[in-house]
Structure formats: C-alpha cells, structure tokens
C-alpha positions in Angstrom: 32.1 49.7 -17.3 35.0 49.3 -19.8 36.6 51.9 -17.4 36.3 50.3 -14.3 37.3 46.9 -15.7 40.8 48.8 -16.8 41.1 50.1 -13.6 40.5 46.8 -11.4 43.6 45.6 -13.6 45.6 48.5 -13.1 45.5 48.3 -9.2 45.7 44.3 -9.2 49.1 44.7 -11.4 50.5 47.6 -9.0 49.9 45.5 -6.1 51.4 42.3 -8.0 54.4 44.5 -8.1 54.2 45.8 -4.8 54.7 42.7 -3.3 57.4 41.5 -5.9 59.5 44.5 -4.7 59.1 44.1 -0.9 62.2 42.6 0.4 62.7 39.9 3.2 63.7 43.2 5.5 60.5 45.2 4.4 58.7 42.2 6.1 61.0 41.7 9.0 60.3 46.0 9.3 56.8 45.3 9.3 56.5 42.6 11.5 58.9 44.4 14.0 56.4 47.1 13.7 53.3 44.5 14.5 55.1 43.1 17.4 55.7 46.5 19.4 52.2 47.0 18.7 51.2 43.9 20.7 50.1 42.3 17.2 51.7 38.9 17.6 49.8 37.4 14.9 50.3 39.8 12.5 53.7 39.6 13.4 54.2 36.1 12.3 52.4 36.5 9.3 55.3 39.2 8.2 58.2 37.2 9.6 57.2 34.3 7.7 56.8 36.2 4.8 60.1 37.3 5.4 61.5 33.9 5.9 59.8 33.0 2.3 61.8 35.7 0.4 64.7 35.0 2.2 65.1 32.6 5.3 67.7 34.7 8.0 68.2 34.1 11.5 66.6 37.1 12.5 63.4 36.3 10.8 63.5 32.9 12.5 64.1 34.6 16.1 61.5 37.3 15.3 59.4 34.5 14.3 59.8 32.4 17.2 59.2 35.4 19.7 56.5 36.5 18.1 54.6 32.7 18.4 56.2 32.6 22.2 53.7 35.1 22.8 50.9 33.5 21.1 51.7 30.6 23.7 53.0 28.0 20.5 56.2 27.4 22.5 56.9 23.9 20.7 56.7 25.6 17.6 58.5 28.4 18.9 61.1 26.1 20.1 61.7 24.8 16.9 62.3 28.5 15.2 64.8 29.1 17.9 66.5 26.3 16.7 66.3 27.0 13.1 67.7 30.6 13.8 70.9 28.8 16.0 71.2 26.7 13.1 72.0 29.6 10.5 73.7 32.7 12.8 77.0 31.9 12.2 79.7 32.8 14.6 77.8 35.6 16.1 77.8 34.9 20.2 75.8 37.8 21.3 73.5 36.7 18.8 73.3 32.9 20.0 73.5 34.2 23.4 69.9 35.4 23.1 68.5 32.3 20.9 70.1 29.9 24.3 68.6 32.2 26.8 64.9 32.2 24.7 65.1 28.8 24.6 66.2 28.2 28.1 62.9 30.5 28.7 60.5 28.3 26.9 61.8 25.7 29.2 62.1 27.3 32.5 58.2 28.1 31.7 57.3 24.4 30.6 59.2 23.2 34.1 61.6 21.7 31.8 64.6 23.1 34.9 67.3 20.4 33.7 66.7 21.9 29.9 66.7 25.5 31.2 70.1 25.1 33.0 71.7 23.5 30.2 70.7 26.2 27.5 71.2 29.3 30.4 74.9 28.1 30.7 75.1 27.5 26.7 73.8 31.4 26.5 76.4 32.5 29.4 79.3 30.6 27.2 78.6 32.9 24.4 78.2 36.0 26.3 79.5 35.6 30.0 78.8 38.9 31.5 75.2 38.8 30.6 73.8 39.4 34.4 70.2 38.8 33.6 70.9 35.7 32.4 73.2 34.3 34.6 70.3 35.0 37.0 67.5 32.9 35.3 70.0 30.4 35.4 69.8 30.8 39.1 66.4 31.1 39.4 66.6 27.6 37.2 69.1 26.0 39.4 66.7 26.8 42.1 63.7 25.0 41.1 65.8 22.4 40.1 66.8 21.4 43.3 63.4 21.7 44.8 61.8 19.8 42.1 63.9 17.2 41.2 61.2 15.8 39.3 60.8 18.4 36.4 64.4 17.8 35.4 63.5 17.1 31.4 59.9 17.7 30.1 57.9 16.1 33.4 56.2 12.7 33.3 55.2 10.0 35.4 58.3 7.6 34.6 61.3 8.6 36.2 63.3 6.4 34.1 61.8 7.4 30.9 62.4 11.1 32.4 66.1 9.9 32.7 66.2 8.5 29.3 64.6 11.5 27.5 66.9 13.7 29.8 70.1 11.5 28.5 69.6 11.9 25.1 68.8 15.7 25.4 72.1 15.9 27.2 73.8 13.8 24.3 72.3 16.3 21.4 73.2 19.5 24.2 77.0 18.2 24.0 77.3 17.7 20.8 76.4 21.0 20.0 79.1 22.2 22.8 81.6 20.1 20.9 81.0 22.2 17.8 80.8 25.4 19.5 84.5 24.7 21.5 85.5 24.1 18.1 84.7 27.6 16.4 85.3 29.1 19.3 88.9 28.0 20.8 90.1 31.1 21.8 87.0 32.3 23.6 86.6 28.9 25.4 88.6 29.7 28.8 87.2 32.9 28.5 83.3 31.6 28.3 83.6 29.1 31.0 81.6 30.4 33.8 82.8 29.4 37.2 80.9 27.8 40.2 81.6 30.1 42.3 79.1 32.4 40.6 76.9 30.5 40.0 76.7 29.8 43.6 76.7 32.8 44.7 73.7 33.7 42.6 72.1 31.0 43.8 72.6 32.5 47.3 71.1 35.4 46.4 68.0 34.1 44.8 67.1 31.7 47.8 67.5 34.9 50.5 65.2 36.5 47.9 62.5 34.1 47.9 59.5 36.3 47.3 61.1 37.8 44.2 61.9 34.7 43.0 58.2 33.1 43.3 57.0 36.5 41.6 58.8 36.1 38.8 58.1 32.5 38.8 54.4 33.2 38.8 54.8 35.7 36.4 56.6 32.5 33.6 54.0 30.4 34.8 50.7 32.8 34.5 48.3 32.8 31.7 49.2 36.6 31.2 51.3 37.2 28.4 54.9 36.4 28.4 57.6 39.4 28.4 60.4 37.4 26.4 63.9 38.9 27.9 65.8 39.2 25.1 65.3 40.4 21.4 67.0 40.8 18.1 
C-alpha cells in the first residue's frame, strides 16, 4: 500500500514537471497535429494552452482557424483580430489574417465587409491571386445582394449606420498601416482595372462561382484557404 502511494506521488510530480516544461511552441505543434487530423476541438485546447504560456500572433491565428472549423465564427473573428494586433510588420502574415477574416464575413453574407478585408489583404500581399478571386466574388455577390452589405438585418438605415462605423474602423486601421508602410504604399494599391477583370471572369463562369458560394454556406466543414 505504501509503495503504491509513493508511486502515485512520483507520477503526479512527473506530470506537473512535464506540464511546466511544455513550452508554447510545443503546444502549437500539438495543436497543429490535432488540426491536421481534423480534431479541431483538441487543437483549440492546445492553442489556448499555448496562449496561456505566451500569447503570440501564430497561436491566436491558429486558434481562429480551429474555431472557424467548429463554426464558432464570432469568437474566431475576435482571435484573428488579436493576432492582427500583435503580428507586427509582417505583411505576408497580415495578408493571411485579413484573408481569413474576409472568408468569415463572406460566409456570413456580409459582402461589403468581405470586400474591404480582401482589399486589406491585397494591400499587404498584392500578388495573391486567390485573394483577388475571392474579392471578385465578394464584389459580384455585393452587386447582386445590395442589402447584404454589412451584417444583414431588415432596417436599411441601421445597416448603413453599422457599415459607416465599420468603415471608420477600417479606415483607421488602413491609416495606421500606411504610416508603417509608406515606401510600399504605391505598390500595394490594387488597380481597379484588375478588380474589374476578375469580376468579369467570375461573372462569365457563373457555375464555378455558385459552387464555391454553396461550399462556403453549406453545413459541411469549411476549409480555410490560409494557414500560418
């Protein structure tokens, strides 16, 4: 009986030591492994533990992905925002965050917000054709669904007020980015001609557009286009 008691104490102490020695990077790796196995709930637990150890843009971003795959879009959006706040000046990482935030707004039929987020993504990474295509789709859907510009609802004036507030917030973010990226600003502006060409392409291939829209709005698990 005494030996069993001592063994229990030793095992408990070993477990506590192992937990203490597990770093935030270890938890992120565990979360990534769980995510690849479609164990999104388990991945969420590991990413949360990583953040408890050391908050990082990567951990928040990956947690956002895991939450999105569990259809917890509102919370996922908040985690992406937290990732964006601490990611620093890495434009490629910013582009991925904005892209996935745009996907959430698109899936919620908030097409105006999706358009602005995809544009923000392209300002950070102008060469991303996937984001360009998503932007064209969002513009196409916004044109054909003008009442789905910023969160839905039946009151158009309320929608307008909400859109104005969101637009103001977006403009503040863009101003901060432009101050940090003055040398790249001209290169990051997306030409309207390119957007129009992509929009025309999307309209010409209506079946493919509708297929992708259905995939985003269906009850099946959604695949995010951007990983860290």
